[in-house]
Backbone as JSON, one array per atom type, in Angstrom:
{
  "sequence": "XXXXXXXXXXXXXXXXXXXXXXXXXXXXXXXXXXXXXXXXXXXXXXXXXXXXXXXXXXXXXXXXXXXXXXXXXXXXXXXXXXXXXXXX",
  "N": [[0.85, -1.19, 0.0], [0.51, 2.21, -0.8], [1.8, 4.98, 0.87], [0.67, 8.09, 0.88], [1.85, 11.44, 0.22], [0.06, 13.49, 0.59], [-3.52, 14.0, 0.6], [-4.49, 15.31, -1.69], [-2.5, 14.87, -3.66], [-2.73, 12.08, -3.98], [-5.39, 11.95, -4.95], [-5.26, 13.36, -7.44], [-3.38, 11.78, -8.74], [-4.81, 9.42, -9.1], [-6.68, 10.05, -11.06], [-6.38, 9.26, -13.71], [-6.81, 9.13, -17.27], [-8.65, 11.26, -17.68], [-10.52, 14.25, -18.52], [-9.08, 17.3, -17.56], [-6.94, 18.11, -14.76], [-4.1, 16.14, -13.69], [-1.8, 13.94, -11.98], [0.91, 12.47, -13.48], [3.06, 9.69, -13.77], [6.08, 8.44, -14.87], [8.62, 6.14, -16.01], [12.02, 6.84, -16.5], [14.58, 6.54, -19.08], [16.84, 5.7, -17.74], [15.88, 4.42, -15.55], [14.89, 5.78, -13.3], [12.12, 7.54, -11.7], [9.77, 9.86, -13.09], [7.99, 12.67, -12.42], [4.99, 14.28, -13.39], [2.9, 17.1, -13.91], [-0.09, 17.14, -15.43], [-2.28, 18.37, -17.95], [-5.3, 17.82, -19.43], [-7.38, 18.29, -22.2], [-9.5, 16.86, -23.17], [-11.2, 13.77, -22.61], [-9.26, 10.78, -22.84], [-10.4, 8.58, -24.2], [-12.1, 9.82, -25.93], [-10.74, 11.17, -27.86], [-10.62, 10.41, -30.58], [-12.94, 11.47, -31.62], [-12.43, 14.06, -32.33], [-11.4, 14.27, -34.9], [-9.76, 15.26, -37.98], [-8.15, 18.35, -38.33], [-7.43, 21.62, -39.63], [-6.68, 23.42, -37.83], [-4.44, 23.81, -35.24], [-4.58, 21.87, -32.29], [-4.17, 21.56, -28.86], [-4.17, 18.75, -27.06], [-3.16, 17.58, -24.78], [-1.15, 18.92, -22.25], [1.86, 19.19, -20.39], [4.15, 19.29, -17.61], [7.25, 18.73, -15.95], [7.6, 17.99, -12.46], [9.15, 18.47, -9.28], [8.47, 18.71, -6.67], [5.66, 18.22, -4.49], [2.74, 19.87, -5.5], [0.85, 20.62, -3.6], [1.53, 19.98, -0.88], [4.26, 20.3, -0.75], [6.2, 18.3, -0.53], [9.28, 16.63, -1.3], [9.27, 14.88, -4.13], [10.8, 12.75, -5.32], [12.32, 11.89, -3.16], [10.33, 11.26, -1.25], [8.71, 9.28, -2.51], [10.48, 7.29, -3.21], [10.68, 4.56, -2.33], [8.39, 3.5, -3.4], [8.5, 3.29, -6.14], [8.1, 1.2, -8.14], [5.42, 0.58, -7.8], [4.11, 2.94, -8.46], [4.43, 3.59, -11.19], [2.44, 3.41, -13.97]],
  "CA": [[0.0, 0.0, 0.0], [1.27, 3.45, -0.91], [1.54, 6.03, 1.85], [0.7, 9.31, 0.08], [2.33, 12.64, 0.91], [-1.15, 14.23, 0.96], [-4.74, 13.51, -0.06], [-4.61, 15.92, -3.01], [-1.61, 14.17, -4.59], [-3.36, 10.8, -4.24], [-6.58, 12.16, -5.77], [-4.86, 13.72, -8.8], [-2.7, 10.61, -9.31], [-5.82, 8.41, -9.44], [-7.62, 10.57, -12.06], [-6.12, 8.6, -14.99], [-6.8, 9.92, -18.5], [-9.87, 12.03, -17.81], [-10.38, 15.68, -18.78], [-8.69, 18.09, -16.4], [-5.58, 17.98, -14.26], [-3.72, 14.88, -13.06], [-0.39, 13.64, -11.8], [1.35, 11.31, -14.27], [4.38, 9.24, -13.35], [6.68, 7.55, -15.85], [10.0, 5.73, -15.77], [12.97, 7.37, -17.48], [15.42, 5.52, -19.72], [17.84, 5.2, -16.79], [15.2, 3.69, -14.49], [14.29, 6.59, -12.23], [10.77, 7.96, -12.05], [9.61, 11.24, -13.53], [6.66, 13.15, -12.03], [4.49, 15.34, -14.27], [1.56, 17.66, -13.75], [-0.62, 17.05, -16.79], [-3.58, 18.98, -18.2], [-5.92, 17.16, -20.58], [-8.56, 19.05, -22.61], [-10.57, 15.93, -23.53], [-10.93, 12.4, -22.14], [-8.46, 10.03, -23.8], [-11.25, 7.71, -25.01], [-12.9, 10.64, -26.86], [-9.83, 11.87, -28.78], [-10.95, 10.09, -31.97], [-14.08, 12.28, -32.04], [-11.96, 15.36, -32.79], [-11.16, 14.25, -36.34], [-8.61, 16.0, -38.5], [-8.45, 19.77, -38.44], [-6.33, 22.48, -40.02], [-6.36, 24.26, -36.68], [-3.71, 23.03, -34.22], [-5.26, 21.73, -31.01], [-3.38, 20.9, -27.83], [-5.02, 17.83, -26.31], [-2.54, 17.38, -23.47], [0.09, 19.62, -21.96], [2.4, 18.69, -19.14], [5.49, 19.72, -17.25], [7.83, 17.98, -14.85], [7.6, 18.59, -11.12], [10.04, 17.84, -8.31], [7.84, 18.81, -5.36], [4.2, 18.16, -4.5], [2.17, 21.22, -5.6], [-0.06, 20.9, -2.5], [2.14, 19.95, 0.46], [5.66, 20.67, -0.87], [7.12, 17.17, -0.35], [10.23, 16.27, -2.36], [8.63, 13.68, -4.66], [11.76, 11.66, -5.49], [12.69, 11.4, -1.83], [9.17, 10.7, -0.57], [8.17, 8.09, -3.19], [11.58, 6.41, -3.64], [10.42, 3.15, -2.06], [7.16, 3.1, -4.09], [8.69, 3.5, -7.57], [7.49, 0.16, -8.99], [3.95, 0.64, -7.64], [3.57, 4.19, -9.0], [4.47, 3.66, -12.66], [1.28, 2.67, -14.53]],
  "C": [[0.9, 1.25, 0.0], [0.84, 4.41, 0.18], [1.75, 7.36, 1.13], [1.21, 10.48, 0.89], [1.16, 13.51, 1.36], [-2.33, 13.7, 0.15], [-4.87, 14.07, -1.47], [-3.74, 15.2, -4.04], [-2.22, 12.82, -4.96], [-4.55, 10.95, -5.2], [-6.21, 12.46, -7.23], [-4.1, 12.59, -9.49], [-3.72, 9.58, -9.81], [-6.82, 8.87, -10.5], [-7.49, 9.89, -13.41], [-6.23, 9.57, -16.16], [-8.1, 10.68, -18.73], [-9.55, 13.51, -18.01], [-10.03, 16.4, -17.49], [-7.25, 17.82, -16.0], [-5.36, 16.59, -13.66], [-2.22, 14.84, -12.85], [-0.09, 12.4, -12.63], [2.77, 10.97, -13.84], [4.88, 8.22, -14.35], [8.09, 7.18, -15.41], [10.88, 6.3, -16.87], [13.79, 6.24, -18.07], [16.49, 4.97, -18.79], [17.2, 4.55, -15.55], [14.62, 4.49, -13.35], [12.87, 6.99, -12.64], [10.72, 9.47, -12.27], [8.17, 11.65, -13.23], [6.25, 14.31, -12.94], [3.13, 15.81, -13.79], [1.02, 17.79, -15.17], [-2.01, 17.7, -16.85], [-4.14, 18.41, -19.49], [-7.22, 17.89, -20.93], [-9.74, 18.16, -22.99], [-10.2, 14.55, -23.0], [-10.21, 11.62, -23.23], [-9.34, 9.17, -24.71], [-12.14, 8.49, -25.98], [-12.05, 11.38, -27.89], [-10.19, 11.63, -30.25], [-12.13, 10.9, -32.49], [-13.67, 13.64, -32.6], [-11.77, 15.4, -34.3], [-9.93, 15.04, -36.71], [-9.02, 17.44, -38.72], [-7.22, 20.52, -38.92], [-5.88, 23.38, -38.87], [-5.64, 23.4, -35.64], [-4.47, 23.04, -32.89], [-4.33, 21.01, -30.04], [-4.33, 20.06, -26.99], [-4.48, 17.69, -24.89], [-1.3, 18.26, -23.37], [0.56, 19.17, -20.58], [3.76, 19.3, -18.86], [5.94, 18.94, -16.02], [7.77, 18.73, -13.53], [8.54, 17.79, -10.22], [9.42, 17.8, -6.91], [6.33, 18.74, -5.5], [3.64, 19.58, -4.55], [1.3, 21.6, -4.39], [0.62, 20.92, -1.13], [3.63, 20.26, 0.43], [6.66, 19.54, -0.69], [8.03, 17.0, -1.55], [9.78, 14.92, -2.9], [9.59, 12.5, -4.83], [12.15, 11.06, -4.15], [11.51, 10.67, -1.18], [8.73, 9.37, -1.18], [9.23, 7.11, -3.66], [11.25, 4.93, -3.44], [9.15, 2.62, -2.76], [7.29, 3.13, -5.62], [7.95, 2.47, -8.43], [5.97, 0.18, -8.92], [3.34, 1.86, -8.34], [3.5, 4.24, -10.52], [3.35, 2.79, -13.21], [1.61, 2.11, -15.88]]
}
């Protein structure tokens, strides 16, 4: 069981690929984990409804984070022992 740094981090991590904000966690090529705050404009399962357009549309934007946006915990330090459980 994962011991979360705060309730907000847990909630945003568990949002998956739905519209809005979420925490995404991936493994880098050297094996460490990479935390991202991601913003999705449409649910992943509805992307095909957009079709092809001449107007550029950003479906997802994201940026790396080192600290929890809500409680300030150092994410690499706090979640070091949960790495394998966190990467989906």
